[in-house]
LUMRO-604432 format. One record per atom (N, C-alpha, C, CB): atom name; residue in one letter; x negated, y, z negated. Coordinates in nm, 2 decimals, m for minus. Glycine has a CB too. Layout:
N
+------+-------+--------+--------+--------+
! zake ! kolza !     xx !     yy !     zz !
+------+-------+--------+--------+--------+
!   CA !     A !      X !      Y !      Z !
...
+------+-------+--------+--------+--------+
//
This chain:
98
+------+-------+--------+--------+--------+
! zake ! kolza !     xx !     yy !     zz !
+------+-------+--------+--------+--------+
!    N !     M !  m2.43 !  m0.14 !  m0.29 !
!   CA !     M !  m2.42 !  m0.09 !  m0.16 !
!    C !     M !  m2.33 !  m0.19 !  m0.08 !
!   CB !     M !  m2.56 !  m0.08 !  m0.09 !
!    N !     S !  m2.24 !  m0.14 !   0.00 !
!   CA !     S !  m2.15 !  m0.23 !   0.08 !
!    C !     S !  m2.22 !  m0.28 !   0.20 !
!   CB !     S !  m2.03 !  m0.15 !   0.12 !
!    N !     N !  m2.19 !  m0.41 !   0.24 !
!   CA !     N !  m2.24 !  m0.46 !   0.36 !
!    C !     N !  m2.15 !  m0.42 !   0.48 !
!   CB !     N !  m2.24 !  m0.62 !   0.35 !
!    N !     K !  m2.06 !  m0.34 !   0.46 !
!   CA !     K !  m1.96 !  m0.30 !   0.57 !
!    C !     K !  m2.03 !  m0.20 !   0.66 !
!   CB !     K !  m1.83 !  m0.25 !   0.51 !
!    N !     P !  m2.03 !  m0.22 !   0.79 !
!   CA !     P !  m2.08 !  m0.13 !   0.88 !
!    C !     P !  m2.00 !   0.00 !   0.88 !
!   CB !     P !  m2.08 !  m0.18 !   1.03 !
!    N !     K !  m2.07 !   0.11 !   0.91 !
!   CA !     K !  m2.00 !   0.24 !   0.91 !
!    C !     K !  m1.88 !   0.24 !   1.01 !
!   CB !     K !  m2.09 !   0.36 !   0.95 !
!    N !     N !  m1.77 !   0.30 !   0.97 !
!   CA !     N !  m1.65 !   0.32 !   1.06 !
!    C !     N !  m1.57 !   0.19 !   1.07 !
!   CB !     N !  m1.69 !   0.37 !   1.19 !
!    N !     S !  m1.61 !   0.08 !   1.00 !
!   CA !     S !  m1.53 !  m0.04 !   1.01 !
!    C !     S !  m1.42 !  m0.04 !   0.91 !
!   CB !     S !  m1.62 !  m0.17 !   1.00 !
!    N !     R !  m1.32 !  m0.11 !   0.93 !
!   CA !     R !  m1.21 !  m0.12 !   0.84 !
!    C !     R !  m1.20 !  m0.25 !   0.77 !
!   CB !     R !  m1.07 !  m0.09 !   0.91 !
!    N !     S !  m1.16 !  m0.25 !   0.65 !
!   CA !     S !  m1.14 !  m0.37 !   0.57 !
!    C !     S !  m1.02 !  m0.44 !   0.64 !
!   CB !     S !  m1.11 !  m0.34 !   0.42 !
!    N !     Q !  m1.01 !  m0.57 !   0.62 !
!   CA !     Q !  m0.90 !  m0.65 !   0.67 !
!    C !     Q !  m0.84 !  m0.74 !   0.56 !
!   CB !     Q !  m0.95 !  m0.74 !   0.78 !
!    N !     L !  m0.71 !  m0.74 !   0.56 !
!   CA !     L !  m0.64 !  m0.84 !   0.48 !
!    C !     L !  m0.61 !  m0.95 !   0.58 !
!   CB !     L !  m0.51 !  m0.78 !   0.41 !
!    N !     R !  m0.67 !  m1.07 !   0.56 !
!   CA !     R !  m0.65 !  m1.18 !   0.65 !
!    C !     R !  m0.55 !  m1.27 !   0.59 !
!   CB !     R !  m0.79 !  m1.25 !   0.68 !
!    N !     V !  m0.44 !  m1.29 !   0.65 !
!   CA !     V !  m0.33 !  m1.38 !   0.60 !
!    C !     V !  m0.34 !  m1.51 !   0.69 !
!   CB !     V !  m0.19 !  m1.31 !   0.61 !
!    N !     C !  m0.36 !  m1.62 !   0.62 !
!   CA !     C !  m0.37 !  m1.75 !   0.69 !
!    C !     C !  m0.23 !  m1.78 !   0.74 !
!   CB !     C !  m0.42 !  m1.86 !   0.59 !
!    N !     T !  m0.22 !  m1.82 !   0.86 !
!   CA !     T !  m0.09 !  m1.86 !   0.92 !
!    C !     T !  m0.10 !  m2.00 !   0.98 !
!   CB !     T !  m0.04 !  m1.76 !   1.03 !
!    N !     Q !  m0.20 !  m2.08 !   0.93 !
!   CA !     Q !  m0.23 !  m2.21 !   0.98 !
!    C !     Q !  m0.11 !  m2.30 !   0.95 !
!   CB !     Q !  m0.35 !  m2.27 !   0.91 !
!    N !     M !  m0.07 !  m2.38 !   1.05 !
!   CA !     M !   0.04 !  m2.48 !   1.04 !
!    C !     M !  m0.02 !  m2.62 !   1.04 !
!   CB !     M !   0.14 !  m2.46 !   1.16 !
!    N !     R !   0.02 !  m2.70 !   0.95 !
!   CA !     R !  m0.02 !  m2.84 !   0.95 !
!    C !     R !   0.10 !  m2.92 !   0.96 !
!   CB !     R !  m0.10 !  m2.87 !   0.82 !
!    N !     Y !   0.08 !  m3.04 !   1.01 !
!   CA !     Y !   0.19 !  m3.13 !   1.03 !
!    C !     Y !   0.17 !  m3.26 !   0.96 !
!   CB !     Y !   0.21 !  m3.16 !   1.19 !
!    N !     A !   0.27 !  m3.35 !   0.96 !
!   CA !     A !   0.26 !  m3.48 !   0.89 !
!    C !     A !   0.13 !  m3.55 !   0.94 !
!   CB !     A !   0.38 !  m3.57 !   0.92 !
!    N !     P !   0.07 !  m3.62 !   0.85 !
!   CA !     P !   0.12 !  m3.68 !   0.73 !
!    C !     P !   0.10 !  m3.58 !   0.61 !
!   CB !     P !   0.05 !  m3.81 !   0.69 !
!    N !     N !   0.03 !  m3.47 !   0.62 !
!   CA !     N !   0.01 !  m3.37 !   0.51 !
!    C !     N !   0.06 !  m3.24 !   0.56 !
!   CB !     N !  m0.13 !  m3.37 !   0.46 !
!    N !     P !   0.19 !  m3.21 !   0.55 !
!   CA !     P !   0.24 !  m3.08 !   0.61 !
!    C !     P !   0.22 !  m2.96 !   0.52 !
!   CB !     P !   0.38 !  m3.10 !   0.63 !
!    N !     I !   0.15 !  m2.97 !   0.41 !
!   CA !     I !   0.13 !  m2.86 !   0.32 !
!    C !     I !   0.03 !  m2.76 !   0.39 !
!   CB !     I !   0.07 !  m2.90 !   0.18 !
!    N !     S !   0.08 !  m2.64 !   0.41 !
!   CA !     S !   0.00 !  m2.54 !   0.47 !
!    C !     S !   0.06 !  m2.40 !   0.44 !
!   CB !     S !  m0.01 !  m2.56 !   0.63 !
!    N !     C !  m0.02 !  m2.30 !   0.48 !
!   CA !     C !   0.02 !  m2.16 !   0.46 !
!    C !     C !   0.15 !  m2.13 !   0.54 !
!   CB !     C !  m0.09 !  m2.06 !   0.50 !
!    N !     A !   0.15 !  m2.17 !   0.66 !
!   CA !     A !   0.27 !  m2.15 !   0.75 !
!    C !     A !   0.40 !  m2.21 !   0.69 !
!   CB !     A !   0.24 !  m2.19 !   0.89 !
!    N !     N !   0.38 !  m2.32 !   0.63 !
!   CA !     N !   0.49 !  m2.39 !   0.57 !
!    C !     N !   0.53 !  m2.34 !   0.43 !
!   CB !     N !   0.47 !  m2.54 !   0.57 !
!    N !     S !   0.45 !  m2.24 !   0.38 !
!   CA !     S !   0.47 !  m2.19 !   0.25 !
!    C !     S !   0.51 !  m2.05 !   0.24 !
!   CB !     S !   0.35 !  m2.21 !   0.17 !
!    N !     G !   0.56 !  m1.99 !   0.35 !
!   CA !     G !   0.61 !  m1.85 !   0.35 !
!    C !     G !   0.52 !  m1.74 !   0.39 !
!   CB !     G !   0.67 !  m1.83 !   0.22 !
!    N !     C !   0.41 !  m1.77 !   0.45 !
!   CA !     C !   0.31 !  m1.67 !   0.48 !
!    C !     C !   0.36 !  m1.56 !   0.57 !
!   CB !     C !   0.19 !  m1.74 !   0.55 !
!    N !     H !   0.45 !  m1.59 !   0.66 !
!   CA !     H !   0.50 !  m1.49 !   0.75 !
!    C !     H !   0.58 !  m1.38 !   0.68 !
!   CB !     H !   0.59 !  m1.55 !   0.86 !
!    N !     L !   0.66 !  m1.41 !   0.58 !
!   CA !     L !   0.72 !  m1.31 !   0.51 !
!    C !     L !   0.63 !  m1.22 !   0.43 !
!   CB !     L !   0.83 !  m1.37 !   0.41 !
!    N !     I !   0.52 !  m1.28 !   0.38 !
!   CA !     I !   0.42 !  m1.21 !   0.30 !
!    C !     I !   0.34 !  m1.12 !   0.40 !
!   CB !     I !   0.32 !  m1.31 !   0.23 !
!    N !     L !   0.31 !  m1.17 !   0.52 !
!   CA !     L !   0.24 !  m1.09 !   0.62 !
!    C !     L !   0.32 !  m0.96 !   0.64 !
!   CB !     L !   0.22 !  m1.17 !   0.75 !
!    N !     I !   0.45 !  m0.97 !   0.67 !
!   CA !     I !   0.53 !  m0.85 !   0.69 !
!    C !     I !   0.53 !  m0.76 !   0.57 !
!   CB !     I !   0.68 !  m0.89 !   0.73 !
!    N !     A !   0.55 !  m0.81 !   0.45 !
!   CA !     A !   0.55 !  m0.73 !   0.33 !
!    C !     A !   0.42 !  m0.66 !   0.31 !
!   CB !     A !   0.58 !  m0.81 !   0.21 !
!    N !     L !   0.31 !  m0.72 !   0.34 !
!   CA !     L !   0.17 !  m0.66 !   0.33 !
!    C !     L !   0.16 !  m0.55 !   0.43 !
!   CB !     L !   0.06 !  m0.76 !   0.35 !
!    N !     E !   0.20 !  m0.57 !   0.56 !
!   CA !     E !   0.19 !  m0.46 !   0.66 !
!    C !     E !   0.27 !  m0.34 !   0.61 !
!   CB !     E !   0.25 !  m0.52 !   0.79 !
!    N !     K !   0.39 !  m0.36 !   0.56 !
!   CA !     K !   0.47 !  m0.24 !   0.51 !
!    C !     K !   0.40 !  m0.18 !   0.39 !
!   CB !     K !   0.61 !  m0.29 !   0.48 !
!    N !     A !   0.35 !  m0.25 !   0.30 !
!   CA !     A !   0.29 !  m0.20 !   0.18 !
!    C !     A !   0.16 !  m0.12 !   0.21 !
!   CB !     A !   0.27 !  m0.31 !   0.08 !
!    N !     V !   0.08 !  m0.18 !   0.30 !
!   CA !     V !  m0.04 !  m0.11 !   0.34 !
!    C !     V !  m0.01 !   0.03 !   0.40 !
!   CB !     V !  m0.12 !  m0.20 !   0.44 !
!    N !     A !   0.09 !   0.03 !   0.49 !
!   CA !     A !   0.13 !   0.15 !   0.56 !
!    C !     A !   0.19 !   0.25 !   0.46 !
!   CB !     A !   0.23 !   0.13 !   0.67 !
!    N !     A !   0.27 !   0.21 !   0.37 !
!   CA !     A !   0.33 !   0.29 !   0.27 !
!    C !     A !   0.23 !   0.35 !   0.17 !
!   CB !     A !   0.44 !   0.22 !   0.19 !
!    N !     N !   0.12 !   0.28 !   0.15 !
!   CA !     N !   0.02 !   0.33 !   0.06 !
!    C !     N !  m0.10 !   0.40 !   0.13 !
!   CB !     N !  m0.03 !   0.22 !  m0.03 !
!    N !     H !  m0.09 !   0.41 !   0.26 !
!   CA !     H !  m0.19 !   0.48 !   0.34 !
!    C !     H !  m0.33 !   0.42 !   0.32 !
!   CB !     H !  m0.19 !   0.63 !   0.30 !
!    N !     L !  m0.33 !   0.29 !   0.31 !
!   CA !     L !  m0.46 !   0.22 !   0.30 !
!    C !     L !  m0.52 !   0.20 !   0.43 !
!   CB !     L !  m0.44 !   0.08 !   0.23 !
!    N !     V !  m0.66 !   0.21 !   0.44 !
!   CA !     V !  m0.73 !   0.20 !   0.56 !
!    C !     V !  m0.77 !   0.05 !   0.57 !
!   CB !     V !  m0.86 !   0.29 !   0.57 !
!    N !     I !  m0.67 !  m0.03 !   0.60 !
!   CA !     I !  m0.69 !  m0.18 !   0.60 !
!    C !     I !  m0.60 !  m0.23 !   0.72 !
!   CB !     I !  m0.64 !  m0.25 !   0.47 !
!    N !     D !  m0.66 !  m0.32 !   0.79 !
!   CA !     D !  m0.59 !  m0.39 !   0.90 !
!    C !     D !  m0.54 !  m0.52 !   0.84 !
!   CB !     D !  m0.68 !  m0.42 !   1.02 !
!    N !     V !  m0.41 !  m0.55 !   0.86 !
!   CA !     V !  m0.35 !  m0.67 !   0.81 !
!    C !     V !  m0.34 !  m0.76 !   0.94 !
!   CB !     V !  m0.20 !  m0.65 !   0.75 !
!    N !     V !  m0.42 !  m0.87 !   0.93 !
!   CA !     V !  m0.43 !  m0.96 !   1.05 !
!    C !     V !  m0.40 !  m1.10 !   1.01 !
!   CB !     V !  m0.57 !  m0.95 !   1.11 !
!    N !     T !  m0.36 !  m1.18 !   1.11 !
!   CA !     T !  m0.35 !  m1.33 !   1.09 !
!    C !     T !  m0.48 !  m1.39 !   1.11 !
!   CB !     T !  m0.24 !  m1.39 !   1.18 !
!    N !     T !  m0.50 !  m1.51 !   1.04 !
!   CA !     T !  m0.62 !  m1.58 !   1.06 !
!    C !     T !  m0.58 !  m1.73 !   1.06 !
!   CB !     T !  m0.73 !  m1.55 !   0.96 !
!    N !     R !  m0.67 !  m1.81 !   1.10 !
!   CA !     R !  m0.66 !  m1.96 !   1.09 !
!    C !     R !  m0.69 !  m2.00 !   0.95 !
!   CB !     R !  m0.74 !  m2.03 !   1.20 !
!    N !     C !  m0.71 !  m2.12 !   0.93 !
!   CA !     C !  m0.73 !  m2.18 !   0.80 !
!    C !     C !  m0.84 !  m2.12 !   0.71 !
!   CB !     C !  m0.76 !  m2.33 !   0.82 !
!    N !     L !  m0.81 !  m2.09 !   0.59 !
!   CA !     L !  m0.90 !  m2.04 !   0.49 !
!    C !     L !  m0.95 !  m2.16 !   0.40 !
!   CB !     L !  m0.84 !  m1.93 !   0.41 !
!    N !     L !  m0.92 !  m2.28 !   0.44 !
!   CA !     L !  m0.97 !  m2.40 !   0.37 !
!    C !     L !  m0.91 !  m2.43 !   0.23 !
!   CB !     L !  m1.12 !  m2.40 !   0.36 !
!    N !     K !  m0.79 !  m2.37 !   0.21 !
!   CA !     K !  m0.73 !  m2.40 !   0.08 !
!    C !     K !  m0.58 !  m2.43 !   0.10 !
!   CB !     K !  m0.74 !  m2.27 !  m0.02 !
!    N !     C !  m0.55 !  m2.51 !   0.20 !
!   CA !     C !  m0.41 !  m2.54 !   0.24 !
!    C !     C !  m0.32 !  m2.58 !   0.13 !
!   CB !     C !  m0.41 !  m2.66 !   0.34 !
!    N !     D !  m0.37 !  m2.66 !   0.03 !
!   CA !     D !  m0.29 !  m2.70 !  m0.08 !
!    C !     D !  m0.26 !  m2.59 !  m0.18 !
!   CB !     D !  m0.35 !  m2.81 !  m0.15 !
!    N !     E !  m0.33 !  m2.47 !  m0.16 !
!   CA !     E !  m0.31 !  m2.36 !  m0.25 !
!    C !     E !  m0.25 !  m2.24 !  m0.18 !
!   CB !     E !  m0.44 !  m2.32 !  m0.31 !
!    N !     G !  m0.19 !  m2.26 !  m0.06 !
!   CA !     G !  m0.14 !  m2.15 !   0.02 !
!    C !     G !   0.00 !  m2.10 !  m0.03 !
!   CB !     G !  m0.13 !  m2.20 !   0.16 !
!    N !     P !   0.04 !  m1.99 !   0.03 !
!   CA !     P !  m0.03 !  m1.91 !   0.13 !
!    C !     P !  m0.16 !  m1.84 !   0.07 !
!   CB !     P !   0.07 !  m1.80 !   0.18 !
!    N !     N !  m0.26 !  m1.83 !   0.16 !
!   CA !     N !  m0.38 !  m1.77 !   0.12 !
!    C !     N !  m0.41 !  m1.64 !   0.19 !
!   CB !     N !  m0.50 !  m1.87 !   0.14 !
!    N !     I !  m0.47 !  m1.55 !   0.12 !
!   CA !     I !  m0.50 !  m1.41 !   0.18 !
!    C !     I !  m0.64 !  m1.38 !   0.13 !
!   CB !     I !  m0.40 !  m1.30 !   0.13 !
!    N !     K !  m0.72 !  m1.32 !   0.22 !
!   CA !     K !  m0.86 !  m1.28 !   0.19 !
!    C !     K !  m0.88 !  m1.14 !   0.23 !
!   CB !     K !  m0.96 !  m1.38 !   0.26 !
!    N !     L !  m0.94 !  m1.06 !   0.15 !
!   CA !     L !  m0.98 !  m0.92 !   0.18 !
!    C !     L !  m1.12 !  m0.92 !   0.22 !
!   CB !     L !  m0.96 !  m0.83 !   0.05 !
!    N !     I !  m1.14 !  m0.88 !   0.35 !
!   CA !     I !  m1.28 !  m0.88 !   0.41 !
!    C !     I !  m1.32 !  m0.74 !   0.43 !
!   CB !     I !  m1.28 !  m0.96 !   0.54 !
!    N !     P !  m1.44 !  m0.69 !   0.40 !
!   CA !     P !  m1.55 !  m0.77 !   0.35 !
!    C !     P !  m1.57 !  m0.78 !   0.20 !
!   CB !     P !  m1.68 !  m0.71 !   0.41 !
!    N !     E !  m1.47 !  m0.73 !   0.13 !
!   CA !     E !  m1.48 !  m0.72 !  m0.02 !
!    C !     E !  m1.48 !  m0.86 !  m0.08 !
!   CB !     E !  m1.37 !  m0.64 !  m0.07 !
!    N !     G !  m1.42 !  m0.96 !  m0.02 !
!   CA !     G !  m1.44 !  m1.10 !  m0.06 !
!    C !     G !  m1.33 !  m1.14 !  m0.16 !
!   CB !     G !  m1.56 !  m1.12 !  m0.12 !
!    N !     M !  m1.23 !  m1.06 !  m0.19 !
!   CA !     M !  m1.12 !  m1.11 !  m0.28 !
!    C !     M !  m1.04 !  m1.21 !  m0.21 !
!   CB !     M !  m1.04 !  m0.98 !  m0.32 !
!    N !     I !  m0.99 !  m1.31 !  m0.28 !
!   CA !     I !  m0.91 !  m1.41 !  m0.23 !
!    C !     I !  m0.79 !  m1.43 !  m0.32 !
!   CB !     I !  m0.98 !  m1.55 !  m0.21 !
!    N !     W !  m0.67 !  m1.44 !  m0.26 !
!   CA !     W !  m0.55 !  m1.47 !  m0.33 !
!    C !     W !  m0.49 !  m1.60 !  m0.28 !
!   CB !     W !  m0.44 !  m1.36 !  m0.32 !
!    N !     N !  m0.47 !  m1.70 !  m0.37 !
!   CA !     N !  m0.41 !  m1.83 !  m0.34 !
!    C !     N !  m0.27 !  m1.83 !  m0.40 !
!   CB !     N !  m0.49 !  m1.94 !  m0.39 !
!    N !     R !  m0.19 !  m1.91 !  m0.34 !
!   CA !     R !  m0.04 !  m1.93 !  m0.38 !
!    C !     R !   0.03 !  m1.79 !  m0.38 !
!   CB !     R !  m0.04 !  m1.99 !  m0.52 !
!    N !     A !   0.00 !  m1.71 !  m0.28 !
!   CA !     A !   0.06 !  m1.58 !  m0.27 !
!    C !     A !   0.21 !  m1.59 !  m0.25 !
!   CB !     A !  m0.01 !  m1.50 !  m0.16 !
!    N !     T !   0.28 !  m1.49 !  m0.31 !
!   CA !     T !   0.42 !  m1.48 !  m0.29 !
!    C !     T !   0.46 !  m1.34 !  m0.26 !
!   CB !     T !   0.50 !  m1.53 !  m0.42 !
!    N !     L !   0.58 !  m1.31 !  m0.24 !
!   CA !     L !   0.63 !  m1.17 !  m0.22 !
!    C !     L !   0.60 !  m1.09 !  m0.35 !
!   CB !     L !   0.78 !  m1.17 !  m0.18 !
!    N !     D !   0.61 !  m1.15 !  m0.46 !
!   CA !     D !   0.58 !  m1.08 !  m0.59 !
!    C !     D !   0.43 !  m1.05 !  m0.60 !
!   CB !     D !   0.62 !  m1.17 !  m0.71 !
!    N !     T !   0.34 !  m1.13 !  m0.53 !
!   CA !     T !   0.20 !  m1.10 !  m0.54 !
!    C !     T !   0.16 !  m0.98 !  m0.46 !
!   CB !     T !   0.12 !  m1.23 !  m0.49 !
!    N !     V !   0.24 !  m0.94 !  m0.36 !
!   CA !     V !   0.20 !  m0.83 !  m0.27 !
!    C !     V !   0.17 !  m0.71 !  m0.35 !
!   CB !     V !   0.32 !  m0.80 !  m0.18 !
!    N !     S !   0.24 !  m0.67 !  m0.45 !
!   CA !     S !   0.21 !  m0.55 !  m0.53 !
!    C !     S !   0.07 !  m0.56 !  m0.60 !
!   CB !     S !   0.32 !  m0.52 !  m0.64 !
!    N !     E !   0.04 !  m0.68 !  m0.65 !
!   CA !     E !  m0.09 !  m0.71 !  m0.71 !
!    C !     E !  m0.20 !  m0.69 !  m0.61 !
!   CB !     E !  m0.10 !  m0.85 !  m0.77 !
!    N !     I !  m0.18 !  m0.74 !  m0.49 !
!   CA !     I !  m0.28 !  m0.73 !  m0.38 !
!    C !     I !  m0.30 !  m0.59 !  m0.34 !
!   CB !     I !  m0.24 !  m0.81 !  m0.26 !
!    N !     I !  m0.19 !  m0.51 !  m0.33 !
!   CA !     I !  m0.20 !  m0.37 !  m0.29 !
!    C !     I !  m0.27 !  m0.29 !  m0.40 !
!   CB !     I !  m0.06 !  m0.31 !  m0.27 !
!    N !     A !  m0.24 !  m0.32 !  m0.53 !
!   CA !     A !  m0.31 !  m0.25 !  m0.64 !
!    C !     A !  m0.46 !  m0.28 !  m0.64 !
!   CB !     A !  m0.25 !  m0.30 !  m0.77 !
!    N !     K !  m0.50 !  m0.40 !  m0.61 !
!   CA !     K !  m0.64 !  m0.43 !  m0.60 !
!    C !     K !  m0.71 !  m0.36 !  m0.48 !
!   CB !     K !  m0.67 !  m0.58 !  m0.60 !
!    N !     C !  m0.64 !  m0.36 !  m0.37 !
!   CA !     C !  m0.69 !  m0.29 !  m0.25 !
!    C !     C !  m0.71 !  m0.14 !  m0.27 !
!   CB !     C !  m0.60 !  m0.32 !  m0.13 !
!    N !     K !  m0.62 !  m0.08 !  m0.35 !
!   CA !     K !  m0.63 !   0.06 !  m0.38 !
!    C !     K !  m0.76 !   0.09 !  m0.46 !
!   CB !     K !  m0.51 !   0.11 !  m0.46 !
!    N !     K !  m0.80 !   0.00 !  m0.54 !
!   CA !     K !  m0.93 !   0.01 !  m0.61 !
!    C !     K !  m1.05 !  m0.01 !  m0.53 !
!   CB !     K !  m0.93 !  m0.08 !  m0.73 !
!    N !     L !  m1.04 !  m0.10 !  m0.43 !
!   CA !     L !  m1.16 !  m0.14 !  m0.35 !
!    C !     L !  m1.17 !  m0.07 !  m0.22 !
!   CB !     L !  m1.15 !  m0.28 !  m0.33 !
!    N !     V !  m1.06 !  m0.02 !  m0.16 !
!   CA !     V !  m1.06 !   0.03 !  m0.02 !
!    C !     V !  m1.01 !   0.18 !  m0.03 !
!   CB !     V !  m0.98 !  m0.06 !   0.07 !
!    N !     K !  m1.07 !   0.26 !   0.06 !
!   CA !     K !  m1.03 !   0.40 !   0.06 !
!    C !     K !  m0.89 !   0.42 !   0.13 !
!   CB !     K !  m1.13 !   0.49 !   0.14 !
!    N !     T !  m0.83 !   0.53 !   0.10 !
!   CA !     T !  m0.70 !   0.56 !   0.16 !
!    C !     T !  m0.72 !   0.67 !   0.27 !
!   CB !     T !  m0.60 !   0.61 !   0.05 !
!    N !     N !  m0.62 !   0.69 !   0.35 !
!   CA !     N !  m0.62 !   0.79 !   0.45 !
!    C !     N !  m0.61 !   0.93 !   0.39 !
!   CB !     N !  m0.51 !   0.78 !   0.55 !
+------+-------+--------+--------+--------+
//
């Protein structure tokens, strides 16, 4: 049984946290914005009932860009534009379509 309330939508949360020196490794410095745009387009093209939203730190800065599917709990680290198709495929299995 899902913990998701009725009529709520799943979310793909894309970390857009920016870190600065002395440790500038972060999702924002690793291409998250291009991935965000690609996910928005792919979700729409596949008619998935998912909101693609930005979020602050997912606590894995050294492994970014990071994406989390809520409430399903899937997490992708070191996401790339090539990872988008994998994320969408998994979302198709876990989340309903329009």
